C-alpha positions as CSV (number, residue, x, y, z in Angstrom):
1,M,-0.2,-0.4,0.2
2,G,1.8,3.6,-0.9
3,Q,1.0,6.4,0.8
4,S,-1.3,8.8,-0.7
5,S,-0.3,12.2,-2.2
6,V,-2.4,15.4,-1.2
7,R,-3.6,17.4,-4.2
8,K,-5.5,20.4,-4.1
9,E,-5.0,20.7,-0.3
10,G,-3.9,23.3,1.9
11,T,-5.7,26.3,0.6
12,R,-8.4,27.6,3.2
13,G,-11.7,29.0,2.8
14,R,-14.5,30.2,4.9
15,V,-14.3,28.1,8.2
16,P,-17.8,26.4,8.9
17,H,-19.9,27.1,11.7
18,A,-20.5,24.2,13.1
19,R,-24.5,24.4,11.8
20,D,-22.9,24.9,8.1
21,L,-22.0,21.0,8.9
22,G,-25.1,20.3,9.9
23,W,-24.1,19.0,13.4
24,D,-26.8,17.9,15.6
25,E,-26.9,19.0,18.7
26,S,-29.9,16.5,20.4
27,L,-26.8,14.2,20.4
28,Y,-25.3,16.0,22.8
29,G,-28.3,17.0,25.2
30,D,-30.6,20.0,25.0
31,G,-30.1,22.6,22.6
32,G,-28.7,25.8,23.6
33,E,-30.0,29.6,22.8
34,A,-28.9,32.0,20.6
35,A,-25.1,33.0,20.0
36,G,-23.8,35.1,23.2
37,E,-27.4,34.2,25.2
38,G,-26.0,30.7,27.0
39,T,-24.6,29.4,23.9
40,R,-23.3,25.7,24.2
41,A,-19.8,24.6,24.4
42,P,-18.0,21.8,22.9
43,G,-18.3,20.1,26.5
44,G,-22.5,20.7,26.6
45,G,-21.9,23.4,29.2
46,A,-22.7,27.0,28.6
47,D,-20.6,30.1,28.3
48,D,-23.5,32.1,30.2
49,G,-21.3,34.4,32.3
50,G,-21.3,32.2,35.1
51,G,-24.8,31.6,35.6
52,K,-26.5,28.3,35.3
53,G,-26.8,26.8,31.3
54,S,-28.8,25.6,29.4
55,G,-26.4,22.9,28.3
56,G,-26.1,19.2,29.5
57,G,-29.8,19.3,30.8
58,G,-29.4,22.6,33.1
59,G,-32.3,23.7,35.5
60,S,-35.2,25.7,34.6
61,E,-33.2,29.0,35.1
62,G,-31.0,28.7,32.5
63,R,-34.3,27.6,30.5
64,T,-36.1,30.6,31.1
65,S,-34.0,33.8,31.7
66,H,-34.1,34.8,28.3
67,R,-37.7,35.6,28.3
68,R,-36.4,38.3,31.5
69,K,-36.7,42.1,30.6
70,G,-35.2,44.9,31.8
71,P,-32.0,46.8,32.2
72,R,-29.7,44.5,34.3
73,R,-31.0,41.9,31.0
74,R,-29.8,44.2,28.7
75,A,-26.3,45.0,30.7
76,K,-26.3,41.2,30.7
77,K,-26.6,40.4,27.3
78,S,-24.3,43.6,26.0
79,G,-21.5,42.1,28.5
80,K,-21.7,38.8,26.9
81,R,-21.7,40.7,23.1
82,K,-18.1,42.3,24.1
83,I,-16.9,38.6,25.8
84,F,-18.5,37.3,22.4
85,R,-16.4,39.4,20.3
86,W,-13.3,39.1,23.0
87,V,-13.0,35.3,22.1
88,A,-13.7,36.0,18.4
89,A,-10.8,38.1,18.1
90,T,-8.4,36.3,20.3
91,L,-9.5,32.9,18.2
92,S,-8.7,35.0,15.1
93,L,-5.2,35.9,16.0
94,L,-4.2,31.9,17.1
95,I,-5.2,30.8,14.1
96,L,-3.0,33.3,12.2
97,A,-0.3,32.1,14.2
98,T,-0.5,28.8,14.0
99,A,-1.6,28.9,10.3
100,G,2.1,27.8,8.9
101,A,2.0,24.7,12.0
102,G,-1.5,23.5,11.3
103,Y,-0.6,23.0,8.0
104,L,2.2,21.1,8.0
105,Y,0.2,18.9,10.7
106,Y,-2.3,18.3,8.3
107,Q,0.0,17.5,6.5
108,H,1.7,15.6,8.4
109,L,-1.7,13.2,9.0
110,N,-2.0,12.8,5.1
111,S,1.5,11.2,5.0
112,N,-0.1,8.6,7.7
113,I,-2.8,7.4,5.5
114,R,-2.2,4.0,3.8
115,S,-4.3,3.8,1.3
116,G,-5.5,1.4,-2.1
117,G,-7.6,1.1,-5.0
118,R,-11.6,0.7,-4.0
119,A,-12.0,-2.3,-6.4
120,G,-10.3,-5.5,-7.3
121,G,-12.4,-6.7,-9.9
122,E,-15.5,-6.0,-12.0
123,S,-19.2,-7.2,-10.4
124,G,-21.3,-4.6,-12.7
125,V,-22.9,-3.1,-10.0
126,K,-23.2,0.6,-10.2
127,K,-24.2,3.4,-7.6
128,A,-27.9,3.7,-6.6
129,A,-29.6,6.9,-8.4
130,P,-29.9,10.1,-5.9
131,N,-33.4,10.5,-4.3
132,A,-35.3,13.6,-4.8
133,L,-32.8,15.3,-2.2
134,G,-30.6,14.2,-4.6
135,D,-28.6,11.9,-1.7
136,T,-27.6,8.4,-2.1
137,P,-27.1,5.3,0.6
138,L,-23.5,5.3,2.1
139,N,-21.5,2.0,2.1
140,I,-18.0,1.2,3.6
141,L,-17.0,-2.2,4.2
142,L,-15.4,-2.6,7.9
143,I,-12.1,-5.4,7.3
144,G,-9.9,-6.8,10.1
145,S,-7.1,-8.7,9.1
146,D,-5.0,-11.0,10.6
147,S,-1.9,-9.8,9.0
148,R,1.4,-11.2,10.7
149,A,3.6,-9.1,9.0
150,D,4.5,-6.9,11.0
151,A,6.3,-7.4,14.5
152,K,3.0,-5.8,16.1
153,N,1.2,-8.0,14.7
154,V,3.0,-10.8,16.1
155,A,3.3,-9.7,19.6
156,L,-0.6,-9.7,19.8
157,G,-1.9,-12.3,17.7
158,G,1.2,-15.2,17.8
159,G,2.2,-16.9,14.7
160,K,6.0,-15.8,14.1
161,N,6.1,-18.3,11.2
162,E,3.1,-16.6,9.3
163,R,4.9,-13.5,8.7
164,D,4.9,-14.4,4.8
165,R,1.5,-16.1,4.7
166,K,-1.1,-13.6,2.9
167,P,-3.6,-12.2,5.4
168,L,-7.5,-13.6,5.7
169,A,-10.2,-11.1,6.1
170,D,-11.2,-12.6,9.3
171,V,-13.8,-9.4,10.2
172,Q,-15.7,-8.4,7.6
173,M,-18.7,-6.0,7.9
174,L,-21.1,-3.7,5.7
175,L,-21.6,-0.6,7.1
176,H,-24.9,1.0,5.5
177,I,-26.0,4.6,5.9
178,S,-29.3,5.4,4.6
179,A,-29.8,8.6,2.1
180,D,-31.2,10.5,4.9
181,R,-28.5,9.8,7.2
182,K,-31.2,9.0,9.7
183,N,-30.4,5.3,10.0
184,A,-27.7,2.7,9.7
185,N,-26.9,-0.8,9.5
186,I,-24.2,-3.2,10.0
187,I,-24.3,-6.7,8.5
188,S,-21.7,-9.3,9.0
189,I,-20.8,-12.7,7.1
190,P,-18.9,-15.3,9.3
191,R,-15.2,-15.2,8.1
192,D,-16.1,-19.2,7.0
193,T,-19.1,-19.0,5.3
194,V,-18.7,-20.4,1.6
195,V,-19.5,-17.8,-1.2
196,P,-19.0,-17.6,-4.6
197,I,-15.4,-15.5,-5.0
198,P,-15.4,-13.4,-8.6
199,K,-12.1,-12.9,-10.6
200,C,-9.9,-10.5,-8.8
201,T,-6.3,-8.0,-9.7
202,G,-4.0,-7.5,-7.0
203,E,-2.3,-4.8,-6.5
204,D,1.2,-6.0,-8.1
205,G,-1.0,-7.0,-11.2
206,T,-1.1,-10.9,-9.6
207,P,-4.7,-12.3,-11.5
208,Y,-7.1,-14.8,-9.2
209,A,-9.4,-17.0,-11.0
210,A,-13.0,-17.0,-9.8
211,T,-14.1,-20.0,-7.4
212,T,-17.6,-21.0,-5.8
213,N,-16.4,-23.3,-3.0
214,R,-13.6,-21.0,-0.8
215,P,-14.8,-19.0,2.4
216,I,-15.1,-15.5,2.3
217,N,-12.3,-14.8,4.4
218,E,-9.8,-15.7,1.4
219,T,-10.9,-12.8,-0.5
220,L,-8.3,-10.6,1.1
221,S,-5.9,-13.3,0.5
222,R,-6.8,-13.2,-3.4
223,G,-6.2,-10.0,-4.4
224,G,-6.5,-7.5,-1.5
225,P,-9.4,-5.2,0.8
226,G,-10.6,-4.5,-3.3
227,C,-11.4,-8.1,-4.2
228,T,-12.6,-8.2,-0.6
229,L,-15.0,-5.4,-1.6
230,T,-15.8,-6.5,-5.3
231,T,-16.8,-9.9,-3.5
232,W,-19.4,-8.1,-1.3
233,E,-20.8,-6.2,-4.6
234,S,-21.2,-9.2,-6.7
235,L,-23.1,-11.0,-3.4
236,T,-25.5,-8.5,-2.4
237,G,-25.9,-6.3,-6.0
238,V,-25.1,-3.4,-3.3
239,Y,-22.6,-0.8,-4.7
240,I,-20.0,0.0,-2.2
241,D,-18.2,2.9,-2.0
242,H,-15.2,2.6,0.4
243,W,-13.4,0.0,2.4
244,M,-11.8,0.4,5.4
245,M,-9.2,-1.8,7.4
246,V,-7.1,-2.8,10.4
247,D,-4.8,-4.8,11.8
248,F,-4.3,-6.7,15.4
249,A,-1.7,-3.4,16.2
250,G,-4.8,-0.8,14.6
251,V,-7.5,-2.2,16.5
252,V,-5.7,-1.9,20.3
253,A,-4.5,2.0,19.0
254,M,-8.0,2.6,18.5
255,A,-9.4,1.3,21.3
256,D,-6.7,2.9,24.0
257,E,-7.7,6.2,22.3
258,V,-11.1,6.1,23.0
259,G,-10.4,5.0,26.7
260,G,-11.9,1.7,26.6
261,V,-15.0,0.1,25.1
262,P,-18.1,-1.4,27.1
263,V,-18.8,-4.8,26.8
264,C,-20.2,-7.5,28.8
265,V,-20.6,-11.0,29.6
266,N,-22.8,-12.9,31.7
267,T,-20.7,-15.1,33.8
268,G,-16.8,-14.7,34.3
269,V,-15.3,-15.7,31.2
270,W,-11.8,-17.5,29.9
271,D,-11.1,-18.1,27.0
272,K,-7.9,-20.5,27.3
273,S,-6.8,-23.8,25.5
274,T,-9.0,-27.0,26.4
275,R,-8.5,-30.5,26.4
276,L,-10.3,-31.0,23.1
277,Q,-9.4,-27.3,21.6
278,K,-6.7,-25.8,21.4
279,G,-5.7,-22.2,21.3
280,G,-8.1,-19.5,22.5
281,S,-7.8,-15.8,22.9
282,G,-6.8,-15.8,26.1
283,L,-9.6,-13.0,26.9
284,Q,-10.3,-13.4,30.4
285,L,-13.3,-10.7,32.3
286,P,-15.4,-11.0,35.4
287,E,-18.9,-11.0,35.0
288,G,-20.7,-7.9,34.0
289,T,-19.6,-4.8,31.9
290,T,-16.0,-3.9,31.5
291,E,-14.3,-1.1,29.4
292,V,-11.6,-2.8,27.8
293,K,-8.8,-1.9,25.8
294,G,-5.2,-2.5,24.8
295,E,-4.6,-6.4,24.0
296,Q,-8.3,-7.4,25.8
297,A,-10.1,-4.9,23.0
298,L,-8.1,-7.6,20.9
299,Q,-9.0,-10.6,22.3
300,W,-12.6,-9.6,23.0
301,L,-13.1,-9.0,18.7
302,R,-11.2,-12.3,18.4
303,T,-13.0,-14.9,20.8
304,R,-15.0,-17.6,19.2
305,H,-14.6,-20.1,21.7
306,A,-15.9,-19.0,24.7
307,F,-19.2,-17.6,22.7
308,G,-20.0,-20.9,20.8
309,N,-19.4,-19.9,17.3
310,D,-18.8,-17.5,14.3
311,Q,-21.8,-16.3,14.9
312,N,-21.5,-15.4,18.4
313,R,-18.2,-13.4,17.7
314,A,-20.3,-11.2,15.0
315,K,-22.6,-10.9,18.0
316,A,-19.5,-9.3,20.5
317,Q,-17.8,-7.8,17.8
318,H,-21.0,-5.8,17.5
319,M,-21.4,-5.0,20.7
320,Y,-17.9,-3.6,20.7
321,M,-18.8,-1.5,17.8
322,N,-21.8,-0.1,19.3
323,G,-19.8,0.7,22.7
324,M,-17.7,2.2,20.6
325,M,-20.1,4.6,18.7
326,K,-21.8,5.3,22.3
327,K,-18.2,6.5,23.9
328,L,-17.5,8.5,21.1
329,Q,-20.8,10.9,20.9
330,G,-20.3,10.5,24.8
331,Q,-16.8,12.3,24.1
332,N,-18.7,14.8,22.2
333,A,-16.0,13.4,19.4
334,W,-17.5,15.5,16.4
335,T,-16.8,18.8,18.0
336,D,-14.3,18.5,20.8
337,T,-11.2,19.6,18.6
338,G,-8.7,17.5,21.5
339,R,-10.8,14.7,20.5
340,L,-10.4,15.2,17.3
341,M,-7.2,15.4,17.0
342,G,-6.4,12.6,19.2
343,L,-8.4,10.4,17.1
344,A,-7.3,11.6,13.7
345,E,-3.4,11.0,14.3
346,T,-4.2,7.2,16.0
347,A,-6.9,7.0,13.0
348,T,-4.5,7.6,10.7
349,K,-1.8,5.7,11.3
350,A,-4.1,2.4,12.6
351,L,-6.3,2.4,9.4
352,Q,-5.9,1.5,6.0
353,V,-8.6,3.3,3.3
354,S,-9.5,2.9,-0.3
355,D,-8.5,5.7,-2.4
356,G,-11.9,7.7,-2.2
357,L,-10.6,8.5,1.7
358,D,-6.9,8.8,1.2
359,T,-6.7,12.6,3.1
360,V,-7.3,14.2,6.5
361,K,-10.8,15.7,4.7
362,K,-12.3,13.0,3.4
363,L,-12.2,10.8,6.2
364,F,-13.3,13.7,8.7
365,D,-16.4,14.4,6.4
366,L,-17.1,10.1,6.3
367,S,-17.6,10.4,10.1
368,M,-19.9,13.4,9.6
369,Q,-22.2,11.2,7.9
370,L,-22.4,9.2,11.3
371,K,-22.9,12.3,14.0
372,N,-27.2,12.2,13.4
373,V,-27.2,8.3,13.5
374,K,-28.8,7.8,17.1
375,L,-27.6,4.4,19.0
376,D,-31.4,2.9,19.0
377,R,-31.0,3.6,14.7
378,L,-28.3,1.6,14.5
379,T,-29.3,-2.0,13.9
380,T,-26.9,-4.4,13.4
381,T,-26.9,-7.8,11.8
382,T,-25.2,-11.5,10.8
383,V,-26.4,-12.7,7.7
384,P,-28.3,-16.0,8.7
385,T,-26.0,-19.2,7.7
386,V,-25.9,-22.9,7.9
387,A,-23.1,-25.9,7.7
388,Y,-21.9,-26.3,4.8
389,P,-22.6,-29.6,3.3
390,P,-19.1,-30.6,1.7
391,M,-17.3,-29.4,5.0
392,P,-20.1,-29.0,7.7
393,D,-18.0,-29.2,10.6
394,Q,-15.6,-26.3,9.5
395,W,-17.2,-23.8,6.7
396,L,-20.7,-22.3,6.3
397,Q,-23.0,-21.2,3.7
398,L,-25.6,-18.6,3.9
399,V,-29.3,-19.0,4.1
400,P,-30.6,-18.2,0.3
401,K,-33.7,-16.8,1.2
402,S,-32.6,-15.1,4.1
403,A,-29.8,-13.7,2.4
404,D,-31.9,-12.9,-0.7
405,K,-34.2,-10.1,1.6
406,M,-31.5,-8.8,3.6
407,W,-29.5,-7.4,-0.1
408,S,-32.9,-6.5,-1.3
409,M,-33.5,-4.2,2.0
410,L,-30.0,-2.7,1.3
411,R,-30.9,-2.1,-2.7
412,D,-34.0,-0.4,-1.6
413,D,-32.3,1.7,1.9
414,V,-35.3,0.0,3.8
415,A,-34.5,0.7,7.4
416,F,-33.7,-2.7,9.3
417,D,-35.5,-0.7,12.2
418,K,-38.6,-0.1,13.3
419,N,-37.7,3.1,15.0
420,G,-38.2,5.4,12.4
421,D,-41.2,7.0,9.8
422,P,-43.8,4.9,11.4
423,A,-45.3,4.5,7.9
424,G,-43.2,1.7,7.0
425,A,-40.7,1.2,4.1
426,K,-39.1,4.0,2.4
427,P,-39.4,4.5,-0.9
428,S,-36.4,3.2,-3.0
429,A,-33.2,5.5,-3.9
430,S,-34.1,5.6,-6.9
431,A,-37.9,5.8,-7.0
432,S,-37.9,9.7,-6.7
433,A,-35.3,11.3,-8.9
434,K,-34.3,11.2,-12.8
435,P,-31.4,9.4,-13.1
436,K,-28.9,11.4,-14.7
437,G,-27.1,10.7,-17.8
438,P,-27.9,10.6,-21.7
439,D,-31.9,10.4,-22.6
440,A,-32.7,6.3,-24.0
441,A,-32.8,5.9,-27.8
442,A,-35.8,4.8,-29.1
443,P,-37.1,1.7,-28.2
444,G,-37.3,0.7,-32.0
445,T,-33.5,0.6,-31.8
446,L,-32.5,-1.3,-29.3
447,A,-31.1,-5.2,-30.1
448,V,-32.3,-7.0,-26.5
449,T,-31.3,-10.8,-26.4
450,V,-33.8,-12.6,-23.6
451,V,-32.3,-15.6,-21.7
452,N,-34.2,-18.2,-19.7
453,G,-32.9,-18.3,-16.2
454,T,-35.2,-19.4,-14.4
455,G,-33.9,-23.3,-13.9
456,F,-32.3,-21.7,-10.5
457,D,-31.5,-24.0,-7.7
458,G,-32.9,-27.2,-8.9
459,Q,-36.1,-25.4,-10.0
460,A,-37.4,-27.0,-13.3
461,S,-36.6,-24.2,-16.2
462,V,-39.5,-22.4,-17.8
463,D,-40.1,-23.5,-20.6
464,G,-40.7,-20.9,-23.3
465,R,-40.1,-18.0,-20.8
466,A,-37.5,-16.5,-23.1
467,S,-39.6,-16.3,-26.0
468,G,-42.3,-15.4,-24.5
469,M,-41.0,-12.1,-22.7
470,A,-39.4,-11.4,-26.1
471,T,-42.8,-11.0,-27.6
472,T,-43.5,-8.6,-24.7
473,L,-40.9,-6.6,-25.7
474,K,-41.6,-6.5,-28.9
475,G,-45.6,-5.2,-27.7
476,K,-43.9,-2.5,-26.0
477,G,-41.8,-1.2,-28.7
478,F,-38.4,-2.9,-28.4
479,T,-39.0,-4.8,-31.8
480,E,-35.7,-5.7,-32.0
481,A,-36.2,-8.5,-28.7
482,K,-35.1,-11.6,-29.6
483,A,-35.3,-14.7,-27.2
484,S,-31.8,-16.6,-27.1
485,Q,-31.5,-20.6,-27.3
486,S,-29.2,-20.6,-24.4
487,A,-30.0,-21.0,-20.6
488,E,-28.0,-18.9,-18.2
489,P,-29.6,-19.9,-14.6
490,R,-29.8,-17.2,-11.7
491,K,-31.7,-16.5,-8.6
492,D,-32.4,-12.4,-9.6
493,T,-33.2,-11.2,-12.7
494,V,-30.8,-8.2,-14.3
495,V,-31.0,-6.5,-17.2
496,K,-26.9,-6.5,-18.3
497,Y,-25.6,-4.3,-21.1
498,P,-21.7,-4.2,-22.3
499,K,-19.3,-2.3,-20.0
500,A,-18.1,-0.4,-23.2
501,A,-21.2,1.5,-23.9
502,G,-21.1,3.8,-20.4
503,D,-23.9,5.9,-19.8
504,Q,-25.3,5.6,-22.7
505,G,-25.8,2.1,-22.5
506,K,-27.3,2.6,-18.9
507,A,-29.5,4.8,-19.8
508,D,-30.7,1.9,-22.5
509,A,-30.9,-1.0,-20.1
510,L,-32.9,0.9,-17.4
511,S,-35.2,2.3,-20.3
512,V,-35.8,-2.1,-20.9
513,A,-36.2,-2.2,-17.0
514,K,-38.6,0.2,-16.7
515,A,-40.7,-0.8,-19.3
516,L,-40.9,-4.4,-17.5
517,G,-41.5,-3.2,-14.0
518,L,-37.7,-4.2,-12.9
519,P,-36.0,-1.9,-10.4
520,D,-33.3,0.3,-11.1
521,S,-30.8,-2.2,-9.3
522,A,-31.6,-4.6,-11.7
523,V,-29.6,-3.3,-14.0
524,R,-25.8,-4.6,-14.4
525,A,-22.8,-3.0,-17.1
526,D,-20.9,-6.4,-18.0
527,G,-17.7,-6.6,-19.7
528,N,-18.7,-10.0,-21.6
529,A,-22.4,-8.2,-22.9
530,E,-22.9,-7.8,-26.6
531,N,-25.7,-5.8,-26.5
532,I,-28.5,-5.1,-23.7
533,T,-29.5,-8.5,-22.3
534,L,-32.2,-9.3,-20.1
535,V,-32.2,-12.4,-17.9
536,I,-34.9,-14.1,-16.8
537,G,-33.9,-15.7,-13.0
538,G,-35.6,-17.9,-10.5
539,D,-37.4,-14.9,-8.8
540,W,-39.5,-14.2,-11.7
541,R,-41.2,-17.2,-13.4
542,E,-44.6,-15.9,-14.7
543,G,-46.4,-12.7,-16.1
544,A,-45.2,-10.0,-17.8
545,T,-44.6,-7.5,-15.1
546,Y,-41.9,-7.8,-13.0
547,K,-43.8,-8.1,-9.1
548,K,-41.2,-7.3,-6.2
549,P,-42.5,-7.6,-3.0
550,Q,-42.4,-4.4,-0.9
551,E,-39.9,-4.9,1.8
552,Q,-41.2,-3.1,5.4
553,A,-39.2,-1.4,7.5
554,G,-37.8,-3.7,10.3
555,D,-38.8,-7.0,8.5
556,L,-36.0,-9.4,9.3
557,P,-35.4,-12.6,8.6
558,D,-35.1,-15.0,11.6
559,G,-31.8,-15.1,13.2
560,A,-30.9,-11.8,11.3
561,N,-30.6,-9.2,14.1
562,S,-27.8,-9.8,16.5
563,K,-28.4,-7.7,19.3
564,T,-27.3,-8.8,22.7
565,N,-26.8,-6.7,26.2
566,C,-24.8,-9.6,27.7
567,M,-22.9,-12.3,25.8
568,E,-24.1,-15.8,27.1
569,V,-20.4,-18.1,27.9
570,Y,-20.1,-21.3,26.6
571,S,-19.7,-24.0,29.9
572,V,-16.5,-24.9,29.7
573,Y,-15.0,-21.3,29.2
574,K,-17.3,-19.4,32.5
575,W,-15.0,-18.2,34.6
576,D,-15.1,-18.1,38.6
577,G,-13.1,-14.7,38.8
578,K,-10.7,-16.1,41.4
579,S,-8.9,-19.0,39.8
580,K,-5.4,-17.6,38.2
581,S,-5.0,-16.9,34.5
């Protein structure tokens, strides 16, 4: 991974006010009065000249004093204005005095950042069209690497003989932030889950062939984090904007920076070697809630045996993520300059990121996308899995119906929780806005090939499905539509267009999708397509118009919601809090 260069950075424009950045004051307690009248300080108090303030849940005096009239009130207000002007003048001098040093520090932080390509292959998935306000969902893939290439990682994770082994992506979570930035979801896939891995190319140019019988954690060793991202895109049909990756040492550094992350076990736990199961993370905690940091934080995230399996380990990881979010919000991390500087220094050293996040400004802008998501709108989930038949004791496979439902909710930006709009599911991100780009060509000029893909997952292929849908398209003006004699079994219906056709090809394919009632997310770019190709999948076995069931907010499949208040401990690993480690 190379260090990023700084392009067009360092010029200072107008310094934005907090409200210009959209900070939601309700995250940090009661809002303050207007500027100069009990204005809230970043720490949640008030600068009111010594009186009771309105921030941080102040008393009734602080909330009602602005209604008082008379000379005393006017004098107090005038005094506050003088204080405000003095503070502003002082800050201006400080900014001028430290501008050079500040720029050098900014350059220093940028030089800490290690970045790499966003994608490692072609998934054909495109970014969702914006909603009526011009907003789109934001998706970030979070990756935990088990690399031992660094001496610090060997010291924390062992495996001196594994320094030259390519790392595995032992933790994979997709963070989805809704287009309106009101809710967020974290979706995990257990590391030993077998999924189709597409063709990838490593950053050194090494090609890796596609495979269908290997676990998802191997994607990192088959082309780097970009390959992990491409695998997720191919699997979900969801465009992923960025990836962020952290190793053992990075986890420890971040946990220390926030001062520890609260986690809970319902009994004491000691994840140690046993007669039947060697290894273990070494985690040793008493019953109840503990703020873990340093090596103990890493042990928590790596514990599997004491929590029973990989699915439960994902629950523990989600508890950690929720705890960190709560800790950062409690520390006013988005408004406290000191906290921001400490976090920036640690994060830029701890994380590797995709190229779209290769400056401090870009990382800061990304963090601001999370500031308004309240904790009761952050949903943690794990995709349901079952044993993988060829290797039932080692590997897992996704439950297709459950996974498909979750992917559909992500594509349509339907909230995973029920704490938002009581009307239920929101319309898809593409439903309320016309996609940007050129207009589609006239239907009669477009060559469309229709392929029968209904024979998927053991289902019998529907005879005549391709020819029937070609006739339907002709009736809608696509007179050049023709049925293919070949079959391409797949679970979902797609409209593919040649990648080389660019925006015009996408616009033409979207017109075919719209004519049939297919969602925009069904349109994919394909490097092998010669013309627009409609592949009718196992999800559309009858009817001339596609009817997709409307997903409801919070309607997750059984076993997907992984939120827990306290982790259960497998009996062998329960600890009484007295025996020595």
